ZADO-1210 file (C-alpha; in nm, 4 decimals, padded with zeros to 6 digits):
<atoms>
<atom x="-07.9882" y="06.2871" z="-10.7305" code="MET" pos="1"/>
<atom x="-07.6235" y="06.1783" z="-10.7226" code="GLU" pos="2"/>
<atom x="-07.3380" y="06.3791" z="-10.8703" code="SER" pos="3"/>
<atom x="-07.2528" y="06.0911" z="-11.1178" code="GLU" pos="4"/>
<atom x="-07.5974" y="06.0803" z="-11.2656" code="ILE" pos="5"/>
<atom x="-07.6094" y="06.4564" z="-11.2842" code="ILE" pos="6"/>
<atom x="-07.2772" y="06.4314" z="-11.4722" code="GLY" pos="7"/>
<atom x="-07.4076" y="06.1773" z="-11.7199" code="LEU" pos="8"/>
<atom x="-07.7287" y="06.3723" z="-11.7712" code="PHE" pos="9"/>
<atom x="-07.5075" y="06.6796" z="-11.8335" code="SER" pos="10"/>
<atom x="-07.3099" y="06.5056" z="-12.1024" code="ILE" pos="11"/>
<atom x="-07.6259" y="06.3845" z="-12.2646" code="LEU" pos="12"/>
<atom x="-07.7825" y="06.7384" z="-12.2358" code="ALA" pos="13"/>
<atom x="-07.4858" y="06.8943" z="-12.4043" code="VAL" pos="14"/>
<atom x="-07.4878" y="06.6364" z="-12.6887" code="MET" pos="15"/>
<atom x="-07.8640" y="06.6937" z="-12.7342" code="GLY" pos="16"/>
<atom x="-07.8274" y="07.0647" z="-12.7479" code="LEU" pos="17"/>
<atom x="-07.5498" y="07.0376" z="-13.0057" code="LEU" pos="18"/>
<atom x="-07.7627" y="06.8106" z="-13.2119" code="LEU" pos="19"/>
<atom x="-08.0400" y="07.0648" z="-13.1933" code="LEU" pos="20"/>
<atom x="-07.7853" y="07.3175" z="-13.3241" code="ARG" pos="21"/>
<atom x="-07.7775" y="07.5338" z="-13.0142" code="VAL" pos="22"/>
<atom x="-07.4618" y="07.7499" z="-13.0155" code="PRO" pos="23"/>
<atom x="-07.1739" y="07.5675" z="-12.8435" code="ILE" pos="24"/>
<atom x="-07.1108" y="07.8599" z="-12.6028" code="ALA" pos="25"/>
<atom x="-07.4660" y="07.8664" z="-12.4869" code="ILE" pos="26"/>
<atom x="-07.4696" y="07.4855" z="-12.4451" code="ALA" pos="27"/>
<atom x="-07.1493" y="07.4863" z="-12.2415" code="LEU" pos="28"/>
<atom x="-07.2670" y="07.7663" z="-12.0086" code="ILE" pos="29"/>
<atom x="-07.6276" y="07.6476" z="-11.9529" code="CYS" pos="30"/>
<atom x="-07.5730" y="07.2778" z="-11.8877" code="VAL" pos="31"/>
<atom x="-07.2988" y="07.3232" z="-11.6310" code="PRO" pos="32"/>
<atom x="-07.4876" y="07.6026" z="-11.4646" code="PHE" pos="33"/>
<atom x="-07.7861" y="07.3709" z="-11.4119" code="VAL" pos="34"/>
<atom x="-07.5678" y="07.0921" z="-11.3021" code="GLY" pos="35"/>
<atom x="-07.4017" y="07.3003" z="-11.0456" code="ILE" pos="36"/>
<atom x="-07.7334" y="07.4345" z="-10.9284" code="SER" pos="37"/>
<atom x="-07.8603" y="07.0785" z="-10.8735" code="LEU" pos="38"/>
<atom x="-07.5449" y="06.9702" z="-10.6789" code="ILE" pos="39"/>
<atom x="-07.4492" y="07.2870" z="-10.4858" code="LEU" pos="40"/>
<atom x="-07.7495" y="07.5128" z="-10.5113" code="GLY" pos="41"/>
<atom x="-07.8367" y="07.8182" z="-10.7180" code="PRO" pos="42"/>
<atom x="-07.6476" y="08.0696" z="-10.5053" code="ALA" pos="43"/>
<atom x="-07.3244" y="07.8860" z="-10.5521" code="GLN" pos="44"/>
<atom x="-07.3939" y="07.8420" z="-10.9251" code="ALA" pos="45"/>
<atom x="-07.4292" y="08.2136" z="-10.9795" code="TRP" pos="46"/>
<atom x="-07.1248" y="08.2703" z="-10.7713" code="GLY" pos="47"/>
<atom x="-06.9213" y="08.0442" z="-10.9895" code="ILE" pos="48"/>
<atom x="-07.0665" y="08.1857" z="-11.3046" code="LEU" pos="49"/>
<atom x="-06.9607" y="08.5355" z="-11.1908" code="SER" pos="50"/>
<atom x="-06.6080" y="08.4394" z="-11.0998" code="VAL" pos="51"/>
<atom x="-06.4758" y="08.1696" z="-11.3296" code="VAL" pos="52"/>
<atom x="-06.4929" y="08.3542" z="-11.6609" code="PRO" pos="53"/>
<atom x="-06.2972" y="08.6532" z="-11.5140" code="TYR" pos="54"/>
<atom x="-06.0386" y="08.4281" z="-11.3463" code="ASP" pos="55"/>
<atom x="-05.9835" y="08.2412" z="-11.6812" code="PHE" pos="56"/>
<atom x="-05.9485" y="08.5601" z="-11.8893" code="ALA" pos="57"/>
<atom x="-05.7395" y="08.7518" z="-11.6310" code="ALA" pos="58"/>
<atom x="-05.4361" y="08.5203" z="-11.6704" code="LYS" pos="59"/>
<atom x="-05.1537" y="08.7332" z="-11.8176" code="TRP" pos="60"/>
<atom x="-05.0185" y="08.4356" z="-12.0034" code="THR" pos="61"/>
<atom x="-05.3147" y="08.4311" z="-12.2311" code="LEU" pos="62"/>
<atom x="-05.2220" y="08.7737" z="-12.3640" code="SER" pos="63"/>
<atom x="-04.9737" y="08.5996" z="-12.5898" code="ALA" pos="64"/>
<atom x="-05.2510" y="08.4580" z="-12.8110" code="ILE" pos="65"/>
<atom x="-05.3900" y="08.7896" z="-12.9381" code="PRO" pos="66"/>
<atom x="-05.0351" y="08.9132" z="-12.9881" code="MET" pos="67"/>
<atom x="-04.9504" y="08.6024" z="-13.2045" code="PHE" pos="68"/>
<atom x="-05.2675" y="08.6649" z="-13.4039" code="LEU" pos="69"/>
<atom x="-05.1800" y="09.0335" z="-13.4465" code="LEU" pos="70"/>
<atom x="-04.8257" y="08.9388" z="-13.5465" code="MET" pos="71"/>
<atom x="-04.9575" y="08.6815" z="-13.8051" code="GLY" pos="72"/>
<atom x="-05.2064" y="08.9472" z="-13.9430" code="TYR" pos="73"/>
<atom x="-04.9235" y="09.2157" z="-13.9827" code="MET" pos="74"/>
<atom x="-04.6856" y="08.9605" z="-14.1352" code="GLY" pos="75"/>
<atom x="-04.9394" y="08.8615" z="-14.4008" code="HIS" pos="76"/>
<atom x="-05.0401" y="09.2173" z="-14.4771" code="HIS" pos="77"/>
<atom x="-04.6943" y="09.3413" z="-14.4559" code="GLY" pos="78"/>
<atom x="-04.5723" y="09.0967" z="-14.7220" code="GLY" pos="79"/>
<atom x="-04.3868" y="08.8626" z="-14.4939" code="LEU" pos="80"/>
<atom x="-04.5502" y="08.5501" z="-14.6424" code="THR" pos="81"/>
<atom x="-04.4862" y="08.6694" z="-14.9982" code="THR" pos="82"/>
<atom x="-04.1109" y="08.7304" z="-14.9262" code="GLY" pos="83"/>
<atom x="-04.0881" y="08.3808" z="-14.7360" code="LEU" pos="84"/>
<atom x="-04.2395" y="08.1997" z="-15.0347" code="PHE" pos="85"/>
<atom x="-04.0308" y="08.3834" z="-15.2827" code="ALA" pos="86"/>
<atom x="-03.7002" y="08.3077" z="-15.0918" code="ALA" pos="87"/>
<atom x="-03.7892" y="07.9434" z="-15.0598" code="ALA" pos="88"/>
<atom x="-03.8991" y="07.9137" z="-15.4233" code="ARG" pos="89"/>
<atom x="-03.5572" y="08.0597" z="-15.5330" code="LEU" pos="90"/>
<atom x="-03.3650" y="07.8262" z="-15.3145" code="TRP" pos="91"/>
<atom x="-03.5618" y="07.5175" z="-15.3995" code="LEU" pos="92"/>
<atom x="-03.6535" y="07.5745" z="-15.7591" code="SER" pos="93"/>
<atom x="-03.3898" y="07.3198" z="-15.8907" code="ARG" pos="94"/>
<atom x="-03.5521" y="07.0300" z="-15.6857" code="LEU" pos="95"/>
<atom x="-03.8319" y="06.8283" z="-15.8303" code="PRO" pos="96"/>
<atom x="-04.1561" y="06.9501" z="-15.6722" code="GLY" pos="97"/>
<atom x="-03.9563" y="07.2494" z="-15.5607" code="GLY" pos="98"/>
<atom x="-04.2558" y="07.4812" z="-15.5217" code="LEU" pos="99"/>
<atom x="-04.4276" y="07.2303" z="-15.2955" code="ALA" pos="100"/>
<atom x="-04.1235" y="07.2067" z="-15.0833" code="VAL" pos="101"/>
<atom x="-04.1013" y="07.5918" z="-15.0875" code="ALA" pos="102"/>
<atom x="-04.4617" y="07.6071" z="-14.9739" code="ALA" pos="103"/>
<atom x="-04.3914" y="07.3783" z="-14.6816" code="VAL" pos="104"/>
<atom x="-04.0692" y="07.5680" z="-14.5971" code="LEU" pos="105"/>
<atom x="-04.2525" y="07.9021" z="-14.6188" code="GLY" pos="106"/>
<atom x="-04.5285" y="07.7564" z="-14.4004" code="CYS" pos="107"/>
<atom x="-04.2759" y="07.6619" z="-14.1441" code="SER" pos="108"/>
<atom x="-04.1214" y="08.0224" z="-14.1394" code="GLY" pos="109"/>
<atom x="-04.4594" y="08.1847" z="-14.1077" code="PHE" pos="110"/>
<atom x="-04.5675" y="07.9377" z="-13.8414" code="ALA" pos="111"/>
<atom x="-04.2555" y="08.0187" z="-13.6341" code="ALA" pos="112"/>
<atom x="-04.3740" y="08.3945" z="-13.6393" code="VAL" pos="113"/>
<atom x="-04.7466" y="08.3508" z="-13.6062" code="SER" pos="114"/>
<atom x="-04.7905" y="08.0451" z="-13.3856" code="GLY" pos="115"/>
<atom x="-05.1244" y="07.9594" z="-13.5500" code="SER" pos="116"/>
<atom x="-05.1912" y="07.6608" z="-13.7869" code="SER" pos="117"/>
<atom x="-05.5078" y="07.8171" z="-13.9357" code="VAL" pos="118"/>
<atom x="-05.3484" y="08.1580" z="-13.9935" code="ALA" pos="119"/>
<atom x="-05.0424" y="07.9860" z="-14.1516" code="CYS" pos="120"/>
<atom x="-05.2444" y="07.7702" z="-14.3913" code="ALA" pos="121"/>
<atom x="-05.4759" y="08.0674" z="-14.4883" code="ALA" pos="122"/>
<atom x="-05.1884" y="08.3119" z="-14.5450" code="ALA" pos="123"/>
<atom x="-04.9604" y="08.0711" z="-14.7351" code="MET" pos="124"/>
<atom x="-05.2554" y="07.9196" z="-14.9224" code="GLY" pos="125"/>
<atom x="-05.3368" y="08.2571" z="-15.0869" code="ARG" pos="126"/>
<atom x="-04.9794" y="08.2859" z="-15.2152" code="ILE" pos="127"/>
<atom x="-04.8472" y="07.9274" z="-15.2741" code="ALA" pos="128"/>
<atom x="-05.1445" y="07.7588" z="-15.4397" code="ILE" pos="129"/>
<atom x="-05.1910" y="08.0074" z="-15.7218" code="PRO" pos="130"/>
<atom x="-04.8075" y="07.9944" z="-15.7888" code="GLN" pos="131"/>
<atom x="-04.8131" y="07.6195" z="-15.7959" code="MET" pos="132"/>
<atom x="-05.1236" y="07.6080" z="-16.0259" code="LEU" pos="133"/>
<atom x="-04.9453" y="07.8561" z="-16.2531" code="LYS" pos="134"/>
<atom x="-04.6512" y="07.6206" z="-16.2928" code="TYR" pos="135"/>
<atom x="-04.9030" y="07.3226" z="-16.3709" code="ASN" pos="136"/>
<atom x="-04.8811" y="07.1481" z="-16.0270" code="TYR" pos="137"/>
<atom x="-05.1689" y="06.9266" z="-15.9624" code="ALA" pos="138"/>
<atom x="-05.4367" y="07.0957" z="-15.7416" code="PRO" pos="139"/>
<atom x="-05.4302" y="06.8082" z="-15.5008" code="THR" pos="140"/>
<atom x="-05.0508" y="06.8440" z="-15.4558" code="LEU" pos="141"/>
<atom x="-05.0791" y="07.2288" z="-15.4084" code="ALA" pos="142"/>
<atom x="-05.3458" y="07.2114" z="-15.1482" code="THR" pos="143"/>
<atom x="-05.1875" y="06.9044" z="-14.9748" code="GLY" pos="144"/>
<atom x="-04.8533" y="07.0736" z="-14.9450" code="ALA" pos="145"/>
<atom x="-05.0022" y="07.3936" z="-14.7933" code="VAL" pos="146"/>
<atom x="-05.2329" y="07.1881" z="-14.5630" code="ALA" pos="147"/>
<atom x="-04.9480" y="06.9758" z="-14.4433" code="ALA" pos="148"/>
<atom x="-04.7250" y="07.2848" z="-14.3983" code="GLY" pos="149"/>
<atom x="-05.0069" y="07.4663" z="-14.2130" code="GLY" pos="150"/>
<atom x="-05.0000" y="07.2112" z="-13.9385" code="THR" pos="151"/>
<atom x="-04.6549" y="07.3124" z="-13.8505" code="LEU" pos="152"/>
<atom x="-04.7993" y="07.6087" z="-13.6831" code="GLY" pos="153"/>
<atom x="-04.9020" y="07.3865" z="-13.3880" code="ALA" pos="154"/>
<atom x="-04.5576" y="07.2193" z="-13.3750" code="LEU" pos="155"/>
<atom x="-04.2967" y="07.4962" z="-13.4115" code="ILE" pos="156"/>
<atom x="-04.2543" y="07.7079" z="-13.0939" code="PRO" pos="157"/>
<atom x="-04.3831" y="07.9538" z="-13.0002" code="PRO" pos="158"/>
<atom x="-04.7353" y="07.8167" z="-13.0839" code="SER" pos="159"/>
<atom x="-05.0772" y="07.8916" z="-12.9494" code="ILE" pos="160"/>
<atom x="-05.1327" y="07.5351" z="-12.8715" code="LEU" pos="161"/>
<atom x="-04.8105" y="07.5027" z="-12.6700" code="LEU" pos="162"/>
<atom x="-04.8973" y="07.8278" z="-12.4685" code="ILE" pos="163"/>
<atom x="-05.2410" y="07.6852" z="-12.3779" code="LEU" pos="164"/>
<atom x="-05.0685" y="07.3468" z="-12.2997" code="PHE" pos="165"/>
<atom x="-04.8170" y="07.5150" z="-12.0730" code="GLY" pos="166"/>
<atom x="-05.0911" y="07.7225" z="-11.8879" code="ILE" pos="167"/>
<atom x="-05.3086" y="07.4122" z="-11.8086" code="PHE" pos="168"/>
</atoms>
């Protein structure tokens, strides 16, 4: 069988396994293993399976990702997000929609520290959304401001996405 046909069948097999609700990790390990076994042979497939995961995880640059997550966790539980939002709220309370702007500003500060969009949106959402609802902001505006501010985690350096982009 030609390599191109095996590649096409591999893509279809991954899609089929995902539609059958097989866990993504299992689908992305088993299908390439079978494809490599068909192209190069089972011995080479086992060799690749034993070497590639270690080579990927052993890169020292990937150690920044758990450190960012730890920093975001410590910042949230240490009160950094509360302080950032309170400072932004005091600075921007005179503006119309000041709490929404404060939420985005607080998200940008937390995103610069944590580097993660999801962590930023989760941490600031617990603080900013209840405050905005308390001051009679529309729920759509409150969640939209935090969701938009949360995306700044991928844009403001240092970010996990930029680290992965730089590695590869």
